[in-house]
DSSP file (Angstrom, degrees, kcal/mol; ACC not computed):
  #  RESIDUE AA STRUCTURE BP1 BP2  ACC     N-H-->O    O-->H-N    N-H-->O    O-->H-N    TCO  KAPPA ALPHA  PHI   PSI    X-CA   Y-CA   Z-CA
    1    1 A M              0   0    0      0, 0.0     2,-0.2     0, 0.0     0, 0.0   0.000 360.0 360.0 360.0 140.7  128.8   -1.9   98.0
    2    2 A Y        -     0   0    0      1,-0.0     2,-0.5     2,-0.0     0, 0.0  -0.514 360.0-151.4 -75.6 131.8  130.6   -3.4   94.9
    3    3 A K        -     0   0    0     -2,-0.2     2,-0.3     0, 0.0    -1,-0.0  -0.930  16.5-121.1-113.2 128.6  133.2   -1.1   93.5
    4    4 A T        -     0   0    0     -2,-0.5     2,-0.3     1,-0.1    -2,-0.0  -0.507  22.2-127.9 -71.5 123.6  134.0   -1.3   89.7
    5    5 A K        -     0   0    0     -2,-0.3   106,-2.2   105,-0.0     2,-0.3  -0.514  24.8-156.2 -65.5 130.5  137.5   -2.1   88.8
    6    6 A R  E     -A  110   0A   0     -2,-0.3     2,-0.4   104,-0.2   104,-0.3  -0.837   5.4-149.2-108.4 152.4  139.0    0.4   86.4
    7    7 A I  E     -A  109   0A   0    102,-3.6   102,-2.5    -2,-0.3     2,-0.3  -0.991  17.9-166.9-112.9 124.5  141.8   -0.3   84.1
    8    8 A Y  E     +A  108   0A   0     -2,-0.4     2,-0.3   100,-0.2   100,-0.2  -0.829   7.8 177.5-115.5 150.2  144.2    2.7   83.2
    9    9 A W  E     -A  107   0A   0     98,-2.5    98,-1.9    -2,-0.3     2,-0.6  -0.988  24.3-132.3-144.3 161.0  146.8    3.1   80.7
   10   10 A F  E     -A  106   0A   0     -2,-0.3     2,-0.7    96,-0.2    96,-0.2  -0.953  19.2-165.6-114.8 118.3  149.3    5.8   79.3
   11   11 A E        -     0   0    0     94,-3.3     2,-0.7    -2,-0.6    -2,-0.0  -0.919   7.9-152.5-110.9 115.3  149.4    6.2   75.7
   12   12 A L        -     0   0    0     -2,-0.7    93,-0.1     2,-0.0    -2,-0.0  -0.721  15.0-144.1 -89.3 117.2  152.3    8.1   74.5
   13   13 A G    >   -     0   0    0     -2,-0.7     3,-1.6     1,-0.1     4,-0.3  -0.235  24.1-110.8 -79.4 168.8  151.5    9.9   71.3
   14   14 A D  T 3  S+     0   0    0      1,-0.3     3,-0.3     2,-0.1    -1,-0.1   0.634 115.1  61.4 -68.3 -11.3  153.9   10.4   68.5
   15   15 A D  T >> S+     0   0    0      1,-0.2     3,-0.8     2,-0.1     4,-0.6   0.393  75.0  96.0 -93.8   2.5  153.9   14.1   69.3
   16   16 A F  G X4 S+     0   0    0     -3,-1.6     3,-0.9     1,-0.3     6,-0.3   0.916  88.7  40.5 -59.7 -45.4  155.2   13.8   72.8
   17   17 A F  G 34 S+     0   0    0     -4,-0.3    -1,-0.3    -3,-0.3    -2,-0.1   0.556 112.2  58.7 -82.9  -4.2  158.8   14.4   72.0
   18   18 A Q  G <4 S+     0   0    0     -3,-0.8    -1,-0.2    -4,-0.1    -2,-0.2   0.455  82.1 112.9 -91.3  -8.6  157.7   17.1   69.6
   19   19 A S  S <X S-     0   0    0     -3,-0.9     4,-1.9    -4,-0.6     5,-0.2  -0.346  75.9-122.3 -72.7 146.5  155.9   19.1   72.3
   20   20 A K  H  > S+     0   0    0      1,-0.2     4,-2.3     2,-0.2    -1,-0.1   0.826 108.6  55.8 -59.1 -37.2  157.3   22.5   73.2
   21   21 A I  H  > S+     0   0    0      1,-0.2     4,-2.5     2,-0.2    -1,-0.2   0.894 111.4  43.9 -72.7 -38.4  157.8   21.6   76.9
   22   22 A V  H  > S+     0   0    0     -6,-0.3     4,-1.5     2,-0.2    -1,-0.2   0.802 112.4  51.1 -76.8 -24.6  159.9   18.5   76.2
   23   23 A K  H  X S+     0   0    0     -4,-1.9     4,-1.4     2,-0.2    -2,-0.2   0.904 112.8  48.6 -72.2 -40.0  162.0   20.3   73.5
   24   24 A K  H >X S+     0   0    0     -4,-2.3     3,-0.6    -5,-0.2     4,-0.6   0.956 111.4  47.9 -62.0 -47.4  162.5   23.0   76.1
   25   25 A L  H >< S+     0   0    0     -4,-2.5     3,-0.9     1,-0.2     9,-0.3   0.863 108.9  55.5 -59.1 -36.3  163.5   20.4   78.9
   26   26 A R  H 3< S+     0   0    0     -4,-1.5     5,-0.3     1,-0.2     6,-0.3   0.780 103.7  54.0 -72.9 -23.0  165.9   18.7   76.5
   27   27 A K  H << S+     0   0    0     -4,-1.4    -1,-0.2    -3,-0.6    -2,-0.2   0.655  93.4  89.5 -82.3 -13.2  167.8   21.9   75.8
   28   28 A E  S X< S-     0   0    0     -3,-0.9     3,-1.5    -4,-0.6     2,-0.2  -0.185 100.9 -77.5 -71.6 170.8  168.4   22.5   79.4
   29   29 A E  T 3  S+     0   0    0      1,-0.3    -1,-0.2     2,-0.1    -2,-0.1  -0.568 126.9  12.6 -67.9 134.0  171.5   21.2   81.2
   30   30 A N  T >> S+     0   0    0     -2,-0.2     4,-2.0    -4,-0.1     3,-0.7   0.836  88.7 164.0  59.4  32.2  170.8   17.5   81.8
   31   31 A G  H <>  +     0   0    0     -3,-1.5     4,-2.9    -5,-0.3    -4,-0.2   0.834  63.3  53.8 -53.9 -42.1  168.0   18.0   79.5
   32   32 A D  H 3> S+     0   0    0     -6,-0.3     4,-1.7     1,-0.2    -1,-0.3   0.871 110.2  47.3 -59.5 -39.6  167.4   14.3   78.8
   33   33 A T  H <> S+     0   0    0     -3,-0.7     4,-1.8     2,-0.2    -1,-0.2   0.836 111.4  51.1 -70.5 -36.6  167.1   13.5   82.5
   34   34 A L  H  X S+     0   0    0     -4,-2.0     4,-2.4    -9,-0.3     5,-0.2   0.916 111.1  49.2 -67.6 -41.1  164.6   16.6   83.0
   35   35 A A  H  X S+     0   0    0     -4,-2.9     4,-2.4     1,-0.2    -2,-0.2   0.905 111.4  49.7 -64.6 -38.1  162.5   15.3   80.0
   36   36 A L  H  X S+     0   0    0     -4,-1.7     4,-2.2     1,-0.2    -1,-0.2   0.838 109.1  51.8 -66.5 -33.3  162.5   11.7   81.6
   37   37 A I  H  X S+     0   0    0     -4,-1.8     4,-1.8     2,-0.2    -1,-0.2   0.878 109.0  49.2 -69.9 -37.0  161.4   13.2   84.9
   38   38 A Y  H  X S+     0   0    0     -4,-2.4     4,-2.1     1,-0.2    -2,-0.2   0.906 112.0  50.8 -66.1 -41.2  158.5   15.1   83.3
   39   39 A L  H  X S+     0   0    0     -4,-2.4     4,-2.7    -5,-0.2    -2,-0.2   0.926 111.3  46.3 -63.1 -42.6  157.5   11.9   81.6
   40   40 A R  H  X S+     0   0    0     -4,-2.2     4,-2.1     2,-0.2    -1,-0.2   0.793 107.5  57.4 -71.9 -25.4  157.6   10.0   84.9
   41   41 A L  H  < S+     0   0    0     -4,-1.8     4,-0.4     2,-0.2    -1,-0.2   0.923 110.4  44.8 -60.1 -47.2  155.7   12.7   86.6
   42   42 A L  H >< S+     0   0    0     -4,-2.1     3,-1.2     1,-0.2    -2,-0.2   0.927 112.0  51.4 -64.5 -46.0  153.0   12.1   84.0
   43   43 A L  H >< S+     0   0    0     -4,-2.7     3,-2.1     1,-0.3    -1,-0.2   0.877 101.8  61.1 -59.1 -40.8  153.2    8.4   84.3
   44   44 A S  T 3< S+     0   0    0     -4,-2.1    -1,-0.3     1,-0.3    -2,-0.2   0.620 101.9  56.0 -71.3  -5.6  152.8    8.6   88.2
   45   45 A T  T < >S+     0   0    0     -3,-1.2     5,-2.1    -4,-0.4     6,-0.4   0.267  71.3 107.3-103.7  13.7  149.4   10.2   87.8
   46   46 A V  T X 5S+     0   0    0     -3,-2.1     3,-1.6     1,-0.2   -37,-0.1   0.965  85.7  39.3 -55.6 -57.7  147.7    7.5   85.6
   47   47 A K  T 3 5S+     0   0    0      1,-0.3    -1,-0.2    -3,-0.1    -2,-0.1   0.789 119.2  47.5 -70.8 -26.3  145.4    6.2   88.3
   48   48 A S  T > 5S-     0   0    0     -4,-0.2     3,-1.2     3,-0.2    -1,-0.3   0.243 111.1-123.2 -92.2  13.8  144.7    9.7   89.8
   49   49 A E  T < 5S-     0   0    0     -3,-1.6    -3,-0.2    -4,-0.4    -2,-0.1   0.812  78.2 -30.1  46.2  47.3  144.1   11.0   86.3
   50   50 A G  T 3 <S+     0   0    0     -5,-2.1    49,-4.0     1,-0.3     2,-0.4   0.318 106.5 122.8 103.8  -5.6  146.6   13.7   86.3
   51   51 A V  E <   -B   98   0B   0     -3,-1.2     2,-0.6    -6,-0.4    -1,-0.3  -0.699  39.6-164.7 -91.8 131.0  146.7   14.7   90.1
   52   52 A I  E     -B   97   0B   0     45,-3.5    45,-2.3    -2,-0.4     2,-0.4  -0.968  11.1-167.5-116.7 126.2  149.8   14.6   92.2
   53   53 A T  E     -B   96   0B   0     -2,-0.6     2,-0.5    43,-0.2    43,-0.3  -0.904  12.9-140.6-112.3 141.7  149.2   14.7   95.9
   54   54 A F        -     0   0    0     41,-3.1     7,-0.1    -2,-0.4    -2,-0.0  -0.911   7.4-165.7-107.8 126.0  151.8   15.3   98.5
   55   55 A D        -     0   0    0     -2,-0.5    -1,-0.1     9,-0.0    40,-0.0   0.527  40.9-116.8 -86.1 -11.9  151.7   13.3  101.7
   56   56 A G  S    S+     0   0    0     39,-0.1     5,-0.0     4,-0.1    -2,-0.0   0.796  72.7 134.6  73.8  30.0  154.3   15.5  103.8
   57   57 A I  S    S+     0   0    0      3,-0.1     2,-0.2     2,-0.0    -3,-0.0   0.857  72.6  34.1 -70.4 -35.9  156.7   12.6  104.1
   58   58 A E  S    S-     0   0    0      2,-0.2     6,-0.0     1,-0.1     4,-0.0  -0.668  91.8-110.1-108.8 169.7  159.4   15.1  103.2
   59   59 A D  S    S+     0   0    0     -2,-0.2     2,-0.3     2,-0.0     3,-0.1   0.732  95.4  23.8 -65.8 -26.4  159.8   18.8  104.0
   60   60 A S  S  > S-     0   0    0      1,-0.1     4,-2.6     0, 0.0     5,-0.2  -0.897  77.9-111.4-141.2 162.7  159.3   20.0  100.5
   61   61 A V  H  > S+     0   0    0     -2,-0.3     4,-3.0     1,-0.2     5,-0.2   0.957 119.7  52.4 -51.3 -54.0  157.5   19.0   97.2
   62   62 A E  H  > S+     0   0    0      1,-0.2     4,-2.5     2,-0.2    -1,-0.2   0.870 110.0  47.5 -59.4 -39.6  160.9   18.6   95.5
   63   63 A E  H  > S+     0   0    0      2,-0.2     4,-2.2     1,-0.2    -1,-0.2   0.963 114.6  47.1 -65.5 -47.9  162.2   16.2   98.4
   64   64 A E  H  X S+     0   0    0     -4,-2.6     4,-2.3     1,-0.2    -2,-0.2   0.928 114.4  45.8 -65.3 -44.2  159.0   14.1   98.2
   65   65 A L  H  X S+     0   0    0     -4,-3.0     4,-3.5     2,-0.2     5,-0.3   0.900 111.0  54.4 -57.6 -45.6  159.1   13.9   94.3
   66   66 A S  H  X>S+     0   0    0     -4,-2.5     5,-1.1    -5,-0.2     4,-1.0   0.863 110.9  44.4 -58.4 -37.5  162.7   13.0   94.5
   67   67 A L  H  <5S+     0   0    0     -4,-2.2    -2,-0.2     3,-0.2    -1,-0.2   0.924 115.1  49.0 -66.1 -47.4  161.9   10.2   96.9
   68   68 A L  H  <5S+     0   0    0     -4,-2.3    -2,-0.2     1,-0.2    -3,-0.2   0.965 124.3  29.3 -55.5 -64.0  158.9    9.0   94.7
   69   69 A L  H  <5S-     0   0    0     -4,-3.5    -1,-0.2     2,-0.1    -2,-0.2   0.447  99.7-127.4 -89.7   3.1  160.9    9.1   91.5
   70   70 A N  T  <5 +     0   0    0     -4,-1.0     2,-0.2    -5,-0.3    -3,-0.2   0.890  65.1 131.8  54.0  46.1  164.3    8.3   92.8
   71   71 A E      < -     0   0    0     -5,-1.1    -1,-0.2    -6,-0.2     2,-0.2  -0.776  66.8 -78.3-123.9 162.7  165.7   11.3   91.0
   72   72 A D    >>  -     0   0    0     -2,-0.2     4,-2.1     1,-0.1     3,-0.5  -0.461  34.6-135.2 -70.6 136.9  168.0   14.2   92.0
   73   73 A Q  H 3> S+     0   0    0      1,-0.2     4,-2.7     2,-0.2    -1,-0.1   0.835 103.3  54.5 -63.5 -37.0  166.2   16.8   94.0
   74   74 A D  H 3> S+     0   0    0      2,-0.2     4,-1.9     1,-0.2    -1,-0.2   0.876 109.8  49.0 -61.7 -37.7  167.8   19.8   91.9
   75   75 A D  H <> S+     0   0    0     -3,-0.5     4,-1.9     2,-0.2    -2,-0.2   0.909 109.3  51.0 -67.5 -50.8  166.6   18.2   88.7
   76   76 A I  H  X S+     0   0    0     -4,-2.1     4,-2.8     2,-0.2     5,-0.2   0.892 109.0  52.6 -46.0 -54.9  163.1   17.8   90.2
   77   77 A A  H  X S+     0   0    0     -4,-2.7     4,-2.2     1,-0.2    -2,-0.2   0.895 108.2  50.2 -62.1 -40.6  163.1   21.5   91.2
   78   78 A R  H  X S+     0   0    0     -4,-1.9     4,-2.1     2,-0.2    -2,-0.2   0.903 110.1  49.2 -68.5 -41.5  164.0   22.6   87.7
   79   79 A V  H  X S+     0   0    0     -4,-1.9     4,-3.0     2,-0.2     5,-0.2   0.957 113.4  47.3 -64.5 -53.5  161.2   20.5   86.0
   80   80 A I  H  X S+     0   0    0     -4,-2.8     4,-1.7     1,-0.2     5,-0.2   0.877 109.5  55.1 -57.9 -37.3  158.7   21.9   88.5
   81   81 A E  H  X S+     0   0    0     -4,-2.2     4,-2.3    -5,-0.2    -1,-0.2   0.941 111.1  44.9 -45.8 -55.3  160.1   25.4   87.8
   82   82 A L  H  X S+     0   0    0     -4,-2.1     4,-2.7     1,-0.2    -2,-0.2   0.853 109.2  53.8 -65.6 -43.2  159.4   24.9   84.2
   83   83 A I  H  <>S+     0   0    0     -4,-3.0     5,-2.9     1,-0.2     6,-0.6   0.839 111.6  46.4 -59.9 -32.6  156.0   23.5   84.7
   84   84 A D  H ><5S+     0   0    0     -4,-1.7     3,-1.0    -5,-0.2    -2,-0.2   0.826 110.1  52.8 -77.9 -35.8  155.1   26.4   86.6
   85   85 A L  H 3<5S+     0   0    0     -4,-2.3    -2,-0.2     1,-0.2    -3,-0.2   0.970 115.5  40.0 -63.9 -46.4  156.6   28.9   84.1
   86   86 A Y  T 3<5S-     0   0    0     -4,-2.7    -1,-0.2    -5,-0.1    -2,-0.2   0.149 111.3-119.0 -87.8  22.2  154.6   27.3   81.1
   87   87 A D  T < 5 +     0   0    0     -3,-1.0    -3,-0.2     1,-0.1    -4,-0.1   0.864  64.1 145.3  43.9  50.8  151.4   26.8   83.1
   88   88 A L      < +     0   0    0     -5,-2.9    12,-2.7    -6,-0.1    13,-0.6   0.520  58.9  48.3 -98.0 -10.6  151.4   23.2   82.7
   89   89 A A  E     -C   99   0B   0     -6,-0.6     2,-0.5    10,-0.2    10,-0.2  -0.914  65.4-149.8-127.2 155.0  149.9   22.5   86.2
   90   90 A E  E     -C   98   0B   0      8,-2.0     8,-2.3    -2,-0.3     2,-0.4  -0.969  22.7-124.7-134.3 130.0  147.1   23.9   88.2
   91   91 A K  E     -C   97   0B   0     -2,-0.5     6,-0.2     6,-0.2     3,-0.1  -0.484  25.0-180.0 -78.1 122.2  147.2   24.0   91.8
   92   92 A I  E     -     0   0B   0      4,-1.6     2,-0.3    -2,-0.4     5,-0.2   0.897  66.5 -36.9 -88.5 -47.0  144.2   22.2   93.4
   93   93 A D  E >  S-C   96   0B   0      3,-1.8     3,-0.8     0, 0.0    -1,-0.3  -0.888  78.4 -69.4-157.9-166.9  145.1   22.9   97.1
   94   94 A S  T 3  S+     0   0    0     -2,-0.3     3,-0.0     1,-0.2    -3,-0.0   0.801 130.2  37.8 -66.1 -25.1  148.0   23.2   99.2
   95   95 A K  T 3  S+     0   0    0      1,-0.1   -41,-3.1   -42,-0.0     2,-0.3   0.420 116.8  44.2-101.3  -4.1  148.8   19.4   99.1
   96   96 A S  E <   -BC  53  93B   0     -3,-0.8    -3,-1.8   -43,-0.3    -4,-1.6  -0.992  51.0-176.0-152.6 144.8  147.9   18.6   95.4
   97   97 A F  E     -BC  52  91B   0    -45,-2.3   -45,-3.5    -2,-0.3     2,-0.6  -0.954  23.3-128.1-141.1 164.4  148.2   19.8   91.8
   98   98 A F  E     -BC  51  90B   0     -8,-2.3    -8,-2.0    -2,-0.3     2,-0.6  -0.922  13.1-140.7-119.4 120.1  146.8   18.7   88.5
   99   99 A L  E     - C   0  89B   0    -49,-4.0     4,-0.4    -2,-0.6     3,-0.3  -0.706  14.4-157.6 -79.9 120.5  149.3   18.1   85.4
  100  100 A K  S >  S+     0   0    0    -12,-2.7     3,-0.7    -2,-0.6     4,-0.2   0.814  89.5  55.4 -70.9 -33.9  147.1   19.5   82.4
  101  101 A D  T >> S+     0   0    0    -13,-0.6     3,-1.5     1,-0.2     4,-0.6   0.742  89.1  78.3 -75.5 -20.2  149.0   17.5   79.8
  102  102 A A  H >> S+     0   0    0     -3,-0.3     4,-1.2     1,-0.3     3,-1.1   0.817  84.2  62.2 -54.1 -37.3  148.2   14.3   81.7
  103  103 A Q  H <4 S+     0   0    0     -3,-0.7    -1,-0.3    -4,-0.4    -2,-0.2   0.705  95.9  60.2 -60.0 -26.6  144.7   14.2   80.3
  104  104 A K  H <4 S+     0   0    0     -3,-1.5    -1,-0.3    -4,-0.2    -2,-0.2   0.767 116.3  31.0 -79.9 -27.3  146.0   13.9   76.7
  105  105 A Y  H << S+     0   0    0     -3,-1.1   -94,-3.3    -4,-0.6     2,-0.4   0.506  98.1  92.9-119.9  -5.9  147.8   10.6   77.4
  106  106 A I  E  <  +A   10   0A   0     -4,-1.2     2,-0.3   -96,-0.2   -96,-0.2  -0.774  46.8 173.8 -91.1 129.4  145.6    8.8   80.3
  107  107 A F  E     -A    9   0A   0    -98,-1.9   -98,-2.5    -2,-0.4     2,-0.3  -0.959   5.7-172.3-130.7 150.6  143.0    6.4   79.2
  108  108 A S  E     -A    8   0A   0     -2,-0.3     2,-0.4  -100,-0.2  -100,-0.2  -0.985  12.0-173.1-142.3 160.7  140.7    4.1   81.2
  109  109 A E  E     -A    7   0A   0   -102,-2.5  -102,-3.6    -2,-0.3     2,-0.1  -0.987  24.0-125.8-149.4 141.8  138.3    1.4   81.0
  110  110 A S  E  >  -A    6   0A   0     -2,-0.4     4,-1.6  -104,-0.3  -104,-0.2  -0.362  30.4-112.7 -78.9 164.5  136.0   -0.3   83.6
  111  111 A E  H  > S+     0   0    0   -106,-2.2     4,-2.0     1,-0.2  -105,-0.1   0.833 118.3  54.9 -68.3 -32.0  136.1   -4.0   84.0
  112  112 A S  H  > S+     0   0    0   -107,-0.2     4,-2.4     2,-0.2    -1,-0.2   0.861 105.6  50.4 -67.0 -35.6  132.6   -4.2   82.7
  113  113 A A  H  > S+     0   0    0      2,-0.2     4,-1.6     1,-0.2    -2,-0.2   0.861 110.2  51.9 -67.9 -34.8  133.5   -2.3   79.5
  114  114 A K  H  X S+     0   0    0     -4,-1.6     4,-2.4     2,-0.2    -2,-0.2   0.904 110.3  49.9 -61.6 -44.2  136.4   -4.7   79.1
  115  115 A R  H  X S+     0   0    0     -4,-2.0     4,-2.8     1,-0.2    -2,-0.2   0.962 112.6  44.4 -49.3 -62.8  133.9   -7.6   79.5
  116  116 A V  H  X S+     0   0    0     -4,-2.4     4,-1.8     1,-0.2    -1,-0.2   0.756 110.1  54.2 -68.7 -26.6  131.5   -6.3   77.0
  117  117 A R  H  X S+     0   0    0     -4,-1.6     4,-1.8     2,-0.2    -1,-0.2   0.915 110.6  48.4 -71.9 -41.9  134.2   -5.5   74.5
  118  118 A K  H  X S+     0   0    0     -4,-2.4     4,-2.9     2,-0.2    -2,-0.2   0.947 111.3  52.2 -57.3 -48.1  135.5   -9.3   74.8
  119  119 A L  H  X S+     0   0    0     -4,-2.8     4,-2.5     1,-0.3    -2,-0.2   0.910 109.3  47.6 -61.3 -46.9  131.9  -10.5   74.3
  120  120 A R  H  X S+     0   0    0     -4,-1.8     4,-2.2     2,-0.2    -1,-0.3   0.876 111.8  48.1 -63.9 -35.3  131.4   -8.6   71.2
  121  121 A A  H  X S+     0   0    0     -4,-1.8     4,-2.2     2,-0.2    -2,-0.2   0.905 112.0  51.1 -70.7 -37.1  134.6   -9.6   69.7
  122  122 A K  H  X S+     0   0    0     -4,-2.9     4,-2.1     2,-0.2    -2,-0.2   0.903 110.9  49.3 -62.0 -44.6  133.7  -13.3   70.6
  123  123 A R  H  X S+     0   0    0     -4,-2.5     4,-2.8     2,-0.2    -2,-0.2   0.921 110.0  50.6 -61.9 -44.5  130.3  -12.9   68.9
  124  124 A K  H  X S+     0   0    0     -4,-2.2     4,-2.4     1,-0.2    -2,-0.2   0.934 111.5  49.2 -62.7 -45.0  131.8  -11.3   65.7
  125  125 A K  H  X S+     0   0    0     -4,-2.2     4,-1.8     1,-0.2    -1,-0.2   0.904 110.9  47.7 -64.7 -38.5  134.2  -14.3   65.5
  126  126 A N  H  X S+     0   0    0     -4,-2.1     4,-2.5     2,-0.2    -2,-0.2   0.914 111.7  51.8 -68.3 -42.4  131.4  -16.8   66.0
  127  127 A R  H  X S+     0   0    0     -4,-2.8     4,-2.4     2,-0.2    -2,-0.2   0.944 111.5  47.9 -56.3 -48.9  129.3  -14.9   63.2
  128  128 A E  H  X S+     0   0    0     -4,-2.4     4,-1.8     1,-0.2    -1,-0.2   0.843 109.5  52.0 -57.3 -42.3  132.3  -15.1   60.9
  129  129 A K  H  X S+     0   0    0     -4,-1.8     4,-1.7     2,-0.2    -1,-0.2   0.837 109.9  50.4 -64.8 -42.8  132.8  -18.7   61.6
  130  130 A A  H  X S+     0   0    0     -4,-2.5     4,-2.5     2,-0.2    -2,-0.2   0.864 107.0  51.5 -64.1 -41.2  129.1  -19.3   60.8
  131  131 A V  H  X S+     0   0    0     -4,-2.4     4,-2.4    -5,-0.2    -2,-0.2   0.892 108.7  52.6 -68.5 -36.4  129.2  -17.5   57.5
  132  132 A E  H  X S+     0   0    0     -4,-1.8     4,-1.9     2,-0.2    -2,-0.2   0.907 109.6  49.3 -66.5 -35.5  132.3  -19.7   56.5
  133  133 A T  H  X S+     0   0    0     -4,-1.7     4,-1.5     2,-0.2    -2,-0.2   0.927 112.8  49.1 -62.4 -46.6  130.3  -23.0   57.4
  134  134 A L  H  X S+     0   0    0     -4,-2.5     4,-1.8     1,-0.2     3,-0.4   0.941 110.7  47.6 -59.6 -45.7  127.4  -21.8   55.3
  135  135 A S  H  < S+     0   0    0     -4,-2.4     4,-0.4     1,-0.3    -1,-0.2   0.866 110.5  52.1 -64.9 -35.5  129.5  -20.9   52.3
  136  136 A A  H  < S+     0   0    0     -4,-1.9     3,-0.3     1,-0.2    -1,-0.3   0.792 109.0  51.5 -73.2 -23.3  131.2  -24.2   52.5
  137  137 A C  H  < S+     0   0    0     -4,-1.5    -2,-0.2    -3,-0.4    -1,-0.2   0.837 106.0  57.0 -71.7 -39.4  127.7  -26.0   52.5
  138  138 A N  S  < S+     0   0    0     -4,-1.8    -1,-0.2    -5,-0.1    -2,-0.2   0.454  81.9 117.5 -77.8  -5.0  126.7  -24.0   49.5
  139  139 A A  S    S-     0   0    0     -4,-0.4    -3,-0.0    -3,-0.3     2,-0.0  -0.292  76.3 -91.2 -64.0 151.4  129.6  -25.2   47.3
  140  140 A E        -     0   0    0      1,-0.1     2,-0.3     0, 0.0    -1,-0.1  -0.296  39.9-128.5 -63.9 141.0  129.0  -27.2   44.2
  141  141 A V        -     0   0    0     -3,-0.1     2,-0.2     1,-0.0    -1,-0.1  -0.700  20.5-119.6 -90.2 141.4  128.9  -30.9   44.7
  142  142 A T        -     0   0    0     -2,-0.3     2,-0.3     1,-0.0    -1,-0.0  -0.556  26.7-119.2 -78.2 151.8  131.0  -32.9   42.5
  143  143 A K              0   0    0     -2,-0.2    -1,-0.0     1,-0.1     0, 0.0  -0.723 360.0 360.0 -91.8 135.5  129.3  -35.6   40.2
  144  144 A L              0   0    0     -2,-0.3    -1,-0.1     0, 0.0    -2,-0.0   0.357 360.0 360.0 -91.4 360.0  130.2  -39.2   40.6
């Protein structure tokens, strides 16, 4: 069966750094690093639309995220602690959780939607070109 290819992107709004969680993270010790870890966690869920799943490669969630993000385990633990404290994640099962804020920043488009969008843009361009040609033909002719 043919599987439709989806294109995902992360659109960071101008309100991201004004959000309460990011402000709280930045006030902590190593705050800029913690805010960056939170942002990277959100980014890591783009294709899964907000879900982080643990494969059990490491002994704990913090260790596995530390491996995934290449960040210090203590900083990861602090971010997870604040995510739990402010109820920004929802546990799905013992191996995965959903980051609630991710839905605000993740968008997707199927390959067919992309094709249709391009076709419409091409048709619009052709119509505009045809109108220009018609208006050039309707111009007054100079007398000889």
